[in-house]
C-alpha positions as CSV (number, residue, x, y, z in Angstrom):
1,M,90.1,109.4,101.4
2,S,92.4,112.2,100.4
3,F,96.2,112.2,100.3
4,E,98.8,115.0,100.3
5,H,101.0,115.1,97.3
6,D,102.4,117.3,94.6
7,I,101.3,116.0,91.2
8,P,102.5,118.0,88.3
9,E,99.8,119.6,86.1
10,M,98.8,117.1,83.4
11,E,100.2,118.0,80.0
12,T,100.3,116.0,76.9
13,S,103.5,114.0,76.9
14,T,105.8,113.7,73.9
15,G,109.4,112.6,73.8
16,T,111.5,109.7,74.5
17,Y,112.0,107.9,77.8
18,D,114.3,105.0,78.8
19,A,111.2,103.2,80.2
20,V,107.4,103.6,80.4
21,I,105.6,101.9,83.2
22,V,101.9,101.1,83.1
23,G,100.3,100.8,86.5
24,A,100.9,102.5,89.9
25,G,100.4,99.6,92.3
26,F,103.2,98.0,94.3
27,A,105.1,96.6,91.3
28,G,104.9,99.8,89.2
29,I,105.9,102.1,92.1
30,Y,108.9,99.8,92.9
31,M,109.9,99.7,89.3
32,L,109.8,103.5,89.1
33,Y,111.9,103.8,92.2
34,E,114.5,101.3,91.0
35,L,114.8,102.7,87.4
36,R,115.1,106.3,88.7
37,K,117.7,105.3,91.3
38,R,119.8,103.9,88.4
39,G,119.5,107.2,86.5
40,Y,116.9,106.3,83.9
41,E,114.3,108.7,82.5
42,V,110.9,107.1,83.3
43,K,107.2,107.9,82.9
44,L,104.5,106.0,84.8
45,Y,100.9,106.0,83.5
46,E,98.0,105.1,85.9
47,A,94.4,104.9,84.8
48,A,93.0,105.7,88.3
49,D,92.9,109.1,89.9
50,E,95.3,107.9,92.6
51,I,98.2,105.4,93.0
52,G,97.6,102.1,94.7
53,G,96.6,99.5,92.1
54,T,94.4,96.8,93.6
55,W,94.3,98.8,96.9
56,Q,93.1,101.9,95.1
57,W,90.3,100.2,93.1
58,N,89.0,97.8,95.8
59,R,87.5,100.0,98.6
60,Y,84.8,97.7,99.7
61,P,84.0,97.5,103.5
62,G,86.4,95.3,105.3
63,A,89.0,95.1,102.6
64,R,92.4,94.1,104.1
65,C,95.5,92.1,103.3
66,D,95.4,88.4,103.9
67,V,99.1,88.2,104.8
68,E,100.9,89.9,107.6
69,S,101.3,93.6,107.0
70,M,105.1,93.5,107.1
71,Q,105.0,91.5,103.9
72,Y,103.6,94.6,102.2
73,S,106.7,96.6,103.2
74,Y,109.3,97.4,100.6
75,S,112.7,96.1,101.6
76,F,114.8,98.5,99.4
77,S,115.2,101.1,102.1
78,D,116.2,100.4,105.7
79,E,115.2,103.9,106.6
80,L,111.7,103.3,105.2
81,Q,111.4,100.0,107.1
82,Q,112.3,101.7,110.3
83,E,110.0,104.7,110.0
84,W,106.8,103.0,109.0
85,H,104.8,101.2,111.7
86,W,101.9,99.1,110.7
87,T,99.0,99.5,113.2
88,E,97.5,96.0,112.6
89,R,98.9,92.6,111.9
90,Y,96.7,92.4,108.8
91,A,96.4,95.9,107.5
92,P,93.2,97.4,106.2
93,Q,93.0,98.7,102.7
94,S,93.2,102.3,103.9
95,E,96.5,101.8,105.7
96,I,98.0,100.0,102.7
97,L,97.1,103.1,100.6
98,R,98.6,105.4,103.2
99,Y,101.8,103.4,103.1
100,L,102.1,103.6,99.3
101,H,101.5,107.4,99.4
102,H,104.1,107.7,102.1
103,V,106.6,105.8,99.9
104,V,105.8,107.8,96.8
105,N,106.1,111.1,98.7
106,K,109.3,110.1,100.5
107,F,111.1,109.2,97.3
108,D,109.6,112.1,95.3
109,L,108.1,109.7,92.7
110,Y,105.0,111.7,91.9
111,K,106.8,113.9,89.4
112,D,107.1,110.9,87.0
113,I,103.5,109.6,87.5
114,Q,100.6,110.7,85.3
115,L,97.2,109.8,86.9
116,E,93.9,109.4,85.2
117,T,95.7,108.3,82.0
118,R,94.9,105.0,80.3
119,V,97.4,103.6,77.8
120,T,95.4,102.9,74.6
121,S,98.2,101.6,72.3
122,L,101.6,100.0,72.6
123,T,103.5,99.3,69.4
124,Y,107.0,97.9,69.2
125,N,109.2,98.9,66.4
126,E,111.8,96.2,65.9
127,E,113.9,98.2,63.5
128,L,114.4,101.0,66.1
129,S,114.1,98.7,69.1
130,Q,111.6,100.9,70.9
131,W,108.0,101.1,72.0
132,T,105.5,103.8,71.0
133,V,103.0,104.4,73.8
134,E,99.8,106.3,73.2
135,T,97.2,107.3,75.8
136,N,93.6,108.5,76.1
137,H,95.0,112.1,76.5
138,S,96.8,112.1,73.2
139,D,100.2,111.4,74.8
140,R,102.6,109.8,72.3
141,V,106.0,108.8,73.7
142,T,108.7,106.4,72.9
143,A,110.7,104.2,75.2
144,K,113.3,101.5,75.0
145,V,111.5,99.5,77.6
146,C,107.8,99.2,78.5
147,V,106.9,97.6,81.8
148,L,103.4,96.4,82.2
149,A,102.7,96.6,85.9
150,S,98.9,96.5,85.5
151,G,98.5,93.4,87.6
152,C,96.6,90.3,87.4
153,L,93.6,91.9,89.1
154,S,93.2,94.9,86.7
155,I,90.2,93.5,84.7
156,P,87.0,92.7,86.6
157,R,85.8,89.2,86.1
158,D,82.3,88.1,86.9
159,P,82.0,84.6,88.4
160,H,80.6,82.0,86.0
161,F,78.4,79.4,87.7
162,K,75.0,78.0,87.1
163,G,72.1,80.3,88.2
164,I,74.1,83.6,88.6
165,E,71.9,85.3,86.1
166,Q,68.9,84.9,88.4
167,F,70.7,86.3,91.5
168,E,68.9,89.5,92.5
169,G,71.1,90.6,95.4
170,N,74.0,93.0,95.6
171,V,77.2,91.9,93.9
């Protein structure tokens, strides 16, 4: 699945931001929107090659939301709510991703998102009241606030039950 967007060329980041966000799922995208709307300088780092969080990583056949699609709509913009029309009551993964790309394009959020970048270190300096954020691309930035929007589903967990080590089927 390919999406239309203008992502700036990736360059090593240095400098100071008001906030750094880790994760470009629903929460990270919303936080980026809100902080930018309030005039803050923000940088969002995402490990994947696209936005979407859980909906980017989980592309298995039949993936869809288990709540009504409307509950996946952001409520911060009446215009956004009026222009987006869900095609199914329980949206499939691909439609949820299309929605997120629509939101990010509509509000020009890509310019503050750096994809394929994993945060490798977060250090808080109490004396300066700021975070130092380092990434796998040698980015080193500071920020007053660091928002971890990496989600509760960001680390795979294998189920632990008796006999799983003998299971020979697809997992």
